[in-house]
PyMOL Python script that loads the backbone (N, CA, C, O; Angstrom):
from pymol import cmd

cmd.read_pdbstr("""\
ATOM      1  N   MET A   1      -3.465 -47.786  64.045  1.00  0.00           N
ATOM      2  CA  MET A   1      -4.270 -48.288  62.713  1.00  0.00           C
ATOM      3  C   MET A   1      -3.946 -49.405  62.560  1.00  0.00           C
ATOM      4  O   MET A   1      -2.740 -49.642  62.484  1.00  0.00           O
ATOM      5  N   ASN A   2      -4.913 -50.491  62.460  1.00  0.00           N
ATOM      6  CA  ASN A   2      -4.614 -52.134  62.261  1.00  0.00           C
ATOM      7  C   ASN A   2      -4.621 -52.016  60.585  1.00  0.00           C
ATOM      8  O   ASN A   2      -5.079 -51.081  59.928  1.00  0.00           O
ATOM      9  N   ASP A   3      -4.014 -53.169  60.116  1.00  0.00           N
ATOM     10  CA  ASP A   3      -3.744 -53.169  58.646  1.00  0.00           C
ATOM     11  C   ASP A   3      -4.620 -53.480  58.253  1.00  0.00           C
ATOM     12  O   ASP A   3      -4.411 -53.788  57.080  1.00  0.00           O
ATOM     13  N   ARG A   4      -6.226 -53.705  58.672  1.00  0.00           N
ATOM     14  CA  ARG A   4      -7.074 -53.300  57.400  1.00  0.00           C
ATOM     15  C   ARG A   4      -7.532 -51.981  57.240  1.00  0.00           C
ATOM     16  O   ARG A   4      -7.977 -51.791  56.108  1.00  0.00           O
ATOM     17  N   LEU A   5      -7.571 -51.121  57.894  1.00  0.00           N
ATOM     18  CA  LEU A   5      -7.949 -49.766  57.864  1.00  0.00           C
ATOM     19  C   LEU A   5      -6.869 -49.082  56.950  1.00  0.00           C
ATOM     20  O   LEU A   5      -7.051 -48.240  56.071  1.00  0.00           O
ATOM     21  N   ARG A   6      -5.549 -49.730  57.434  1.00  0.00           N
ATOM     22  CA  ARG A   6      -4.587 -49.147  56.469  1.00  0.00           C
ATOM     23  C   ARG A   6      -4.703 -49.574  54.884  1.00  0.00           C
ATOM     24  O   ARG A   6      -4.383 -48.862  53.933  1.00  0.00           O
ATOM     25  N   GLU A   7      -5.243 -50.925  54.827  1.00  0.00           N
ATOM     26  CA  GLU A   7      -5.313 -51.279  53.410  1.00  0.00           C
ATOM     27  C   GLU A   7      -6.497 -50.620  52.990  1.00  0.00           C
ATOM     28  O   GLU A   7      -6.554 -50.279  51.808  1.00  0.00           O
ATOM     29  N   ALA A   8      -7.505 -50.365  53.782  1.00  0.00           N
ATOM     30  CA  ALA A   8      -8.914 -49.313  53.021  1.00  0.00           C
ATOM     31  C   ALA A   8      -8.646 -48.011  52.898  1.00  0.00           C
ATOM     32  O   ALA A   8      -9.375 -47.324  52.183  1.00  0.00           O
ATOM     33  N   LEU A   9      -7.762 -47.554  53.445  1.00  0.00           N
ATOM     34  CA  LEU A   9      -7.329 -46.030  53.072  1.00  0.00           C
ATOM     35  C   LEU A   9      -6.687 -45.954  51.949  1.00  0.00           C
ATOM     36  O   LEU A   9      -6.871 -44.997  51.197  1.00  0.00           O
ATOM     37  N   ALA A  10      -5.750 -47.043  51.626  1.00  0.00           N
ATOM     38  CA  ALA A  10      -4.829 -47.149  50.620  1.00  0.00           C
ATOM     39  C   ALA A  10      -5.537 -47.346  49.240  1.00  0.00           C
ATOM     40  O   ALA A  10      -5.196 -46.863  48.160  1.00  0.00           O
ATOM     41  N   LEU A  11      -6.492 -48.082  49.488  1.00  0.00           N
ATOM     42  CA  LEU A  11      -7.346 -48.471  48.228  1.00  0.00           C
ATOM     43  C   LEU A  11      -8.051 -47.286  47.806  1.00  0.00           C
ATOM     44  O   LEU A  11      -7.977 -46.952  46.623  1.00  0.00           O
ATOM     45  N   LYS A  12      -8.870 -46.465  48.803  1.00  0.00           N
ATOM     46  CA  LYS A  12      -9.473 -45.651  48.644  1.00  0.00           C
ATOM     47  C   LYS A  12      -8.587 -44.114  48.020  1.00  0.00           C
ATOM     48  O   LYS A  12      -9.012 -43.205  47.307  1.00  0.00           O
ATOM     49  N   TYR A  13      -7.297 -44.320  48.614  1.00  0.00           N
ATOM     50  CA  TYR A  13      -6.298 -42.752  47.800  1.00  0.00           C
ATOM     51  C   TYR A  13      -6.404 -43.290  46.520  1.00  0.00           C
ATOM     52  O   TYR A  13      -7.093 -42.704  45.685  1.00  0.00           O
ATOM     53  N   LYS A  14      -5.629 -44.656  46.159  1.00  0.00           N
ATOM     54  CA  LYS A  14      -5.172 -45.285  44.884  1.00  0.00           C
ATOM     55  C   LYS A  14      -6.467 -45.079  43.626  1.00  0.00           C
ATOM     56  O   LYS A  14      -6.268 -44.737  42.461  1.00  0.00           O
ATOM     57  N   GLY A  15      -7.758 -45.386  44.242  1.00  0.00           N
ATOM     58  CA  GLY A  15      -8.912 -45.120  43.703  1.00  0.00           C
ATOM     59  C   GLY A  15      -9.099 -43.625  42.824  1.00  0.00           C
ATOM     60  O   GLY A  15      -9.482 -43.306  41.698  1.00  0.00           O
ATOM     61  N   ILE A  16      -8.574 -42.909  44.084  1.00  0.00           N
ATOM     62  CA  ILE A  16      -8.835 -41.453  43.770  1.00  0.00           C
ATOM     63  C   ILE A  16      -7.958 -41.045  42.767  1.00  0.00           C
ATOM     64  O   ILE A  16      -8.281 -40.254  41.881  1.00  0.00           O
ATOM     65  N   ILE A  17      -6.958 -41.513  42.867  1.00  0.00           N
ATOM     66  CA  ILE A  17      -5.766 -41.066  41.804  1.00  0.00           C
ATOM     67  C   ILE A  17      -6.066 -41.738  40.615  1.00  0.00           C
ATOM     68  O   ILE A  17      -5.800 -41.323  39.487  1.00  0.00           O
ATOM     69  N   ALA A  18      -6.563 -42.670  40.864  1.00  0.00           N
ATOM     70  CA  ALA A  18      -6.772 -43.075  39.090  1.00  0.00           C
ATOM     71  C   ALA A  18      -7.659 -42.609  38.626  1.00  0.00           C
ATOM     72  O   ALA A  18      -7.715 -42.747  37.404  1.00  0.00           O
ATOM     73  N   SER A  19      -8.639 -41.939  39.198  1.00  0.00           N
ATOM     74  CA  SER A  19      -9.871 -41.180  38.772  1.00  0.00           C
ATOM     75  C   SER A  19      -9.204 -39.888  38.431  1.00  0.00           C
ATOM     76  O   SER A  19      -9.786 -39.181  37.608  1.00  0.00           O
ATOM     77  N   ALA A  20      -8.439 -39.603  38.771  1.00  0.00           N
ATOM     78  CA  ALA A  20      -7.953 -38.041  38.256  1.00  0.00           C
ATOM     79  C   ALA A  20      -6.891 -38.343  37.194  1.00  0.00           C
ATOM     80  O   ALA A  20      -6.709 -37.413  36.409  1.00  0.00           O
ATOM     81  N   GLU A  21      -6.216 -39.346  37.018  1.00  0.00           N
ATOM     82  CA  GLU A  21      -5.662 -39.874  35.976  1.00  0.00           C
ATOM     83  C   GLU A  21      -6.319 -40.340  34.684  1.00  0.00           C
ATOM     84  O   GLU A  21      -5.640 -40.259  33.660  1.00  0.00           O
ATOM     85  N   VAL A  22      -7.439 -40.772  34.613  1.00  0.00           N
ATOM     86  CA  VAL A  22      -8.270 -41.019  33.861  1.00  0.00           C
ATOM     87  C   VAL A  22      -8.750 -39.373  33.374  1.00  0.00           C
ATOM     88  O   VAL A  22      -8.469 -38.949  32.254  1.00  0.00           O
ATOM     89  N   ASN A  23      -9.406 -38.658  34.260  1.00  0.00           N
ATOM     90  CA  ASN A  23      -9.683 -37.452  33.720  1.00  0.00           C
ATOM     91  C   ASN A  23      -8.741 -36.785  33.009  1.00  0.00           C
ATOM     92  O   ASN A  23      -8.873 -36.094  31.998  1.00  0.00           O
ATOM     93  N   ILE A  24      -7.920 -37.021  33.546  1.00  0.00           N
ATOM     94  CA  ILE A  24      -6.592 -35.997  32.757  1.00  0.00           C
ATOM     95  C   ILE A  24      -6.530 -36.184  31.398  1.00  0.00           C
ATOM     96  O   ILE A  24      -6.516 -35.309  30.533  1.00  0.00           O
ATOM     97  N   ARG A  25      -6.485 -37.708  31.222  1.00  0.00           N
ATOM     98  CA  ARG A  25      -6.157 -37.846  29.999  1.00  0.00           C
ATOM     99  C   ARG A  25      -7.464 -37.653  28.864  1.00  0.00           C
ATOM    100  O   ARG A  25      -7.266 -37.415  27.673  1.00  0.00           O
ATOM    101  N   VAL A  26      -9.048 -37.830  29.583  1.00  0.00           N
ATOM    102  CA  VAL A  26      -9.759 -37.286  28.434  1.00  0.00           C
ATOM    103  C   VAL A  26      -9.544 -35.918  28.262  1.00  0.00           C
ATOM    104  O   VAL A  26      -9.587 -35.453  27.123  1.00  0.00           O
ATOM    105  N   TYR A  27      -9.337 -35.269  29.139  1.00  0.00           N
ATOM    106  CA  TYR A  27      -8.951 -33.905  29.257  1.00  0.00           C
ATOM    107  C   TYR A  27      -8.131 -33.459  27.994  1.00  0.00           C
ATOM    108  O   TYR A  27      -8.478 -32.597  27.186  1.00  0.00           O
ATOM    109  N   LEU A  28      -6.816 -34.311  27.970  1.00  0.00           N
ATOM    110  CA  LEU A  28      -5.925 -34.014  26.854  1.00  0.00           C
ATOM    111  C   LEU A  28      -6.001 -34.856  25.554  1.00  0.00           C
ATOM    112  O   LEU A  28      -5.225 -34.716  24.608  1.00  0.00           O
ATOM    113  N   ASN A  29      -7.133 -35.842  25.616  1.00  0.00           N
ATOM    114  CA  ASN A  29      -7.501 -36.359  24.187  1.00  0.00           C
ATOM    115  C   ASN A  29      -8.702 -36.178  23.575  1.00  0.00           C
ATOM    116  O   ASN A  29      -9.101 -36.653  22.512  1.00  0.00           O
ATOM    117  N   ASN A  30      -9.412 -35.211  24.587  1.00  0.00           N
ATOM    118  CA  ASN A  30     -10.633 -35.266  23.780  1.00  0.00           C
ATOM    119  C   ASN A  30     -11.320 -33.566  24.337  1.00  0.00           C
ATOM    120  O   ASN A  30     -12.444 -33.199  24.676  1.00  0.00           O
ATOM    121  N   PRO A  31     -10.265 -33.013  24.232  1.00  0.00           N
ATOM    122  CA  PRO A  31     -10.698 -31.414  25.090  1.00  0.00           C
ATOM    123  C   PRO A  31     -12.165 -30.927  24.352  1.00  0.00           C
ATOM    124  O   PRO A  31     -12.922 -30.495  25.222  1.00  0.00           O
ATOM    125  N   VAL A  32     -12.691 -30.884  23.165  1.00  0.00           N
ATOM    126  CA  VAL A  32     -13.259 -30.274  22.680  1.00  0.00           C
ATOM    127  C   VAL A  32     -14.708 -31.297  23.256  1.00  0.00           C
ATOM    128  O   VAL A  32     -15.838 -30.865  23.485  1.00  0.00           O
ATOM    129  N   GLY A  33     -14.282 -32.576  23.368  1.00  0.00           N
ATOM    130  CA  GLY A  33     -16.001 -33.102  23.971  1.00  0.00           C
ATOM    131  C   GLY A  33     -16.274 -32.820  25.577  1.00  0.00           C
ATOM    132  O   GLY A  33     -16.953 -33.596  26.249  1.00  0.00           O
ATOM    133  N   ILE A  34     -15.726 -31.737  26.066  1.00  0.00           N
ATOM    134  CA  ILE A  34     -15.779 -31.488  27.712  1.00  0.00           C
ATOM    135  C   ILE A  34     -16.367 -29.972  27.274  1.00  0.00           C
ATOM    136  O   ILE A  34     -15.679 -28.987  27.010  1.00  0.00           O
ATOM    137  N   GLY A  35     -17.632 -30.055  27.273  1.00  0.00           N
ATOM    138  CA  GLY A  35     -18.253 -28.860  26.934  1.00  0.00           C
ATOM    139  C   GLY A  35     -18.210 -27.761  28.200  1.00  0.00           C
ATOM    140  O   GLY A  35     -18.117 -26.544  28.037  1.00  0.00           O
ATOM    141  N   GLU A  36     -18.298 -28.445  29.506  1.00  0.00           N
ATOM    142  CA  GLU A  36     -18.729 -27.287  30.486  1.00  0.00           C
ATOM    143  C   GLU A  36     -17.504 -26.829  31.305  1.00  0.00           C
ATOM    144  O   GLU A  36     -17.515 -26.152  32.334  1.00  0.00           O
ATOM    145  N   HIS A  37     -16.125 -27.488  30.439  1.00  0.00           N
ATOM    146  CA  HIS A  37     -15.398 -27.026  31.011  1.00  0.00           C
ATOM    147  C   HIS A  37     -14.654 -26.116  30.211  1.00  0.00           C
ATOM    148  O   HIS A  37     -13.837 -26.698  29.497  1.00  0.00           O
ATOM    149  N   ALA A  38     -14.671 -24.666  30.077  1.00  0.00           N
ATOM    150  CA  ALA A  38     -14.196 -23.658  29.104  1.00  0.00           C
ATOM    151  C   ALA A  38     -12.704 -23.401  29.454  1.00  0.00           C
ATOM    152  O   ALA A  38     -12.019 -22.714  28.696  1.00  0.00           O
ATOM    153  N   ASP A  39     -12.180 -23.947  30.607  1.00  0.00           N
ATOM    154  CA  ASP A  39     -10.591 -23.656  31.010  1.00  0.00           C
ATOM    155  C   ASP A  39     -10.284 -25.132  31.331  1.00  0.00           C
ATOM    156  O   ASP A  39     -10.460 -25.622  32.447  1.00  0.00           O
ATOM    157  N   ILE A  40      -9.731 -25.915  30.080  1.00  0.00           N
ATOM    158  CA  ILE A  40      -9.175 -26.991  30.153  1.00  0.00           C
ATOM    159  C   ILE A  40      -7.973 -27.360  30.950  1.00  0.00           C
ATOM    160  O   ILE A  40      -7.708 -28.464  31.426  1.00  0.00           O
ATOM    161  N   VAL A  41      -7.188 -26.089  31.027  1.00  0.00           N
ATOM    162  CA  VAL A  41      -5.999 -26.037  31.761  1.00  0.00           C
ATOM    163  C   VAL A  41      -6.394 -26.159  33.250  1.00  0.00           C
ATOM    164  O   VAL A  41      -5.926 -27.061  33.945  1.00  0.00           O
ATOM    165  N   GLY A  42      -7.124 -25.387  33.657  1.00  0.00           N
ATOM    166  CA  GLY A  42      -7.545 -25.246  35.098  1.00  0.00           C
ATOM    167  C   GLY A  42      -8.573 -26.450  35.544  1.00  0.00           C
ATOM    168  O   GLY A  42      -9.178 -26.506  36.615  1.00  0.00           O
ATOM    169  N   ALA A  43      -8.613 -27.202  34.691  1.00  0.00           N
ATOM    170  CA  ALA A  43      -9.459 -28.498  34.493  1.00  0.00           C
ATOM    171  C   ALA A  43      -8.657 -29.255  34.797  1.00  0.00           C
ATOM    172  O   ALA A  43      -8.957 -29.877  35.816  1.00  0.00           O
ATOM    173  N   ILE A  44      -7.606 -29.539  34.306  1.00  0.00           N
ATOM    174  CA  ILE A  44      -6.353 -30.588  34.674  1.00  0.00           C
ATOM    175  C   ILE A  44      -5.455 -30.111  35.614  1.00  0.00           C
ATOM    176  O   ILE A  44      -4.686 -30.910  36.149  1.00  0.00           O
ATOM    177  N   ASP A  45      -5.432 -29.026  35.877  1.00  0.00           N
ATOM    178  CA  ASP A  45      -4.787 -28.704  37.344  1.00  0.00           C
ATOM    179  C   ASP A  45      -5.360 -29.026  38.378  1.00  0.00           C
ATOM    180  O   ASP A  45      -4.637 -29.597  39.195  1.00  0.00           O
ATOM    181  N   GLU A  46      -6.477 -28.864  38.680  1.00  0.00           N
ATOM    182  CA  GLU A  46      -7.816 -29.538  39.244  1.00  0.00           C
ATOM    183  C   GLU A  46      -7.498 -30.947  39.529  1.00  0.00           C
ATOM    184  O   GLU A  46      -7.420 -31.334  40.695  1.00  0.00           O
ATOM    185  N   GLN A  47      -7.291 -31.811  38.434  1.00  0.00           N
ATOM    186  CA  GLN A  47      -7.438 -33.036  38.556  1.00  0.00           C
ATOM    187  C   GLN A  47      -6.189 -33.130  39.157  1.00  0.00           C
ATOM    188  O   GLN A  47      -6.223 -33.457  40.343  1.00  0.00           O
ATOM    189  N   ILE A  48      -4.652 -32.852  38.467  1.00  0.00           N
ATOM    190  CA  ILE A  48      -3.527 -32.868  39.409  1.00  0.00           C
ATOM    191  C   ILE A  48      -3.461 -32.540  40.888  1.00  0.00           C
ATOM    192  O   ILE A  48      -2.719 -33.235  41.583  1.00  0.00           O
ATOM    193  N   GLU A  49      -4.128 -31.596  41.426  1.00  0.00           N
ATOM    194  CA  GLU A  49      -4.268 -31.216  42.708  1.00  0.00           C
ATOM    195  C   GLU A  49      -4.575 -32.271  43.587  1.00  0.00           C
ATOM    196  O   GLU A  49      -3.931 -32.567  44.593  1.00  0.00           O
ATOM    197  N   ILE A  50      -6.010 -33.055  42.984  1.00  0.00           N
ATOM    198  CA  ILE A  50      -6.406 -34.071  43.478  1.00  0.00           C
ATOM    199  C   ILE A  50      -5.806 -35.110  43.543  1.00  0.00           C
ATOM    200  O   ILE A  50      -5.960 -35.709  44.607  1.00  0.00           O
ATOM    201  N   ALA A  51      -4.976 -35.713  42.588  1.00  0.00           N
ATOM    202  CA  ALA A  51      -4.322 -36.735  42.946  1.00  0.00           C
ATOM    203  C   ALA A  51      -2.969 -36.290  43.684  1.00  0.00           C
ATOM    204  O   ALA A  51      -2.657 -37.059  44.593  1.00  0.00           O
ATOM    205  N   VAL A  52      -2.294 -35.450  43.528  1.00  0.00           N
ATOM    206  CA  VAL A  52      -1.059 -35.522  44.270  1.00  0.00           C
ATOM    207  C   VAL A  52      -1.574 -35.205  45.946  1.00  0.00           C
ATOM    208  O   VAL A  52      -0.837 -35.520  46.881  1.00  0.00           O
ATOM    209  N   ASN A  53      -2.944 -34.538  46.170  1.00  0.00           N
ATOM    210  CA  ASN A  53      -3.267 -34.650  47.453  1.00  0.00           C
ATOM    211  C   ASN A  53      -3.371 -35.994  48.138  1.00  0.00           C
ATOM    212  O   ASN A  53      -2.983 -36.210  49.286  1.00  0.00           O
ATOM    213  N   ALA A  54      -4.100 -37.145  47.083  1.00  0.00           N
ATOM    214  CA  ALA A  54      -4.416 -38.544  47.458  1.00  0.00           C
ATOM    215  C   ALA A  54      -3.175 -39.058  47.569  1.00  0.00           C
ATOM    216  O   ALA A  54      -2.935 -39.789  48.530  1.00  0.00           O
ATOM    217  N   GLN A  55      -2.209 -38.780  46.649  1.00  0.00           N
ATOM    218  CA  GLN A  55      -0.777 -39.629  46.955  1.00  0.00           C
ATOM    219  C   GLN A  55       0.068 -39.206  48.366  1.00  0.00           C
ATOM    220  O   GLN A  55       0.666 -40.073  49.002  1.00  0.00           O
ATOM    221  N   GLU A  56       0.058 -37.925  48.748  1.00  0.00           N
ATOM    222  CA  GLU A  56       0.745 -37.396  49.785  1.00  0.00           C
ATOM    223  C   GLU A  56       0.048 -38.438  51.103  1.00  0.00           C
ATOM    224  O   GLU A  56       0.796 -38.953  51.933  1.00  0.00           O
ATOM    225  N   LYS A  57      -1.681 -38.672  51.140  1.00  0.00           N
ATOM    226  CA  LYS A  57      -1.955 -39.184  51.998  1.00  0.00           C
ATOM    227  C   LYS A  57      -1.459 -40.698  51.989  1.00  0.00           C
ATOM    228  O   LYS A  57      -1.141 -41.363  52.975  1.00  0.00           O
ATOM    229  N   LEU A  58      -1.464 -41.098  50.638  1.00  0.00           N
ATOM    230  CA  LEU A  58      -1.280 -42.443  50.693  1.00  0.00           C
ATOM    231  C   LEU A  58       0.235 -42.553  51.220  1.00  0.00           C
ATOM    232  O   LEU A  58       0.506 -43.363  52.106  1.00  0.00           O
ATOM    233  N   ASP A  59       1.201 -41.732  50.663  1.00  0.00           N
ATOM    234  CA  ASP A  59       2.413 -41.709  51.113  1.00  0.00           C
ATOM    235  C   ASP A  59       2.605 -41.800  52.693  1.00  0.00           C
ATOM    236  O   ASP A  59       3.340 -42.619  53.245  1.00  0.00           O
ATOM    237  N   TYR A  60       1.689 -40.657  53.456  1.00  0.00           N
ATOM    238  CA  TYR A  60       1.970 -40.874  55.006  1.00  0.00           C
ATOM    239  C   TYR A  60       1.405 -41.839  55.556  1.00  0.00           C
ATOM    240  O   TYR A  60       1.983 -42.089  56.613  1.00  0.00           O
ATOM    241  N   ILE A  61       0.255 -42.751  55.301  1.00  0.00           N
ATOM    242  CA  ILE A  61       0.126 -43.850  55.839  1.00  0.00           C
ATOM    243  C   ILE A  61       0.863 -44.671  55.518  1.00  0.00           C
ATOM    244  O   ILE A  61       0.662 -45.668  56.211  1.00  0.00           O
ATOM    245  N   LYS A  62       1.686 -44.826  54.781  1.00  0.00           N
ATOM    246  CA  LYS A  62       3.174 -45.983  54.296  1.00  0.00           C
ATOM    247  C   LYS A  62       3.878 -45.748  55.074  1.00  0.00           C
ATOM    248  O   LYS A  62       4.649 -46.659  55.375  1.00  0.00           O
ATOM    249  N   SER A  63       4.021 -44.277  55.903  1.00  0.00           N
ATOM    250  CA  SER A  63       5.012 -44.131  56.601  1.00  0.00           C
ATOM    251  C   SER A  63       4.814 -44.273  57.986  1.00  0.00           C
ATOM    252  O   SER A  63       5.742 -44.215  58.792  1.00  0.00           O
ATOM    253  N   LEU A  64       3.721 -44.443  58.270  1.00  0.00           N
ATOM    254  CA  LEU A  64       3.145 -44.525  60.035  1.00  0.00           C
ATOM    255  C   LEU A  64       4.325 -45.728  60.461  1.00  0.00           C
ATOM    256  O   LEU A  64       4.950 -46.232  59.527  1.00  0.00           O
ATOM    257  N   SER A  65       4.509 -46.006  61.329  1.00  0.00           N
ATOM    258  CA  SER A  65       5.038 -47.099  62.296  1.00  0.00           C
ATOM    259  C   SER A  65       3.921 -47.213  63.102  1.00  0.00           C
ATOM    260  O   SER A  65       3.109 -46.475  63.661  1.00  0.00           O
ATOM    261  N   TYR A  66       4.218 -48.700  62.937  1.00  0.00           N
ATOM    262  CA  TYR A  66       3.281 -49.673  63.723  1.00  0.00           C
ATOM    263  C   TYR A  66       3.392 -50.511  65.123  1.00  0.00           C
ATOM    264  O   TYR A  66       2.625 -51.329  65.628  1.00  0.00           O
ATOM    265  N   THR A  67       4.720 -49.956  65.571  1.00  0.00           N
ATOM    266  CA  THR A  67       5.075 -50.916  66.675  1.00  0.00           C
ATOM    267  C   THR A  67       4.234 -50.685  67.954  1.00  0.00           C
ATOM    268  O   THR A  67       4.409 -51.394  68.945  1.00  0.00           O
TER     269      THR A  67
END
""", "prot")
cmd.dss("prot")
cmd.show_as("cartoon", "prot")
cmd.util.cbc("prot")
cmd.orient("prot")
């Protein structure tokens, strides 16, 4: 995988992580403002799963050897 592709993937995964983190902060700071989510704990858990999945992918592409 060339450097540009690796960097593009890294940016994609970092964006997914940032988005999930913002969503978690909104759920924690304004839970009553999120009317469509009756299960706030479940919604936060879903965002954590999204962030963890993206972080695992980011870690994986960083670990690849390019020799």
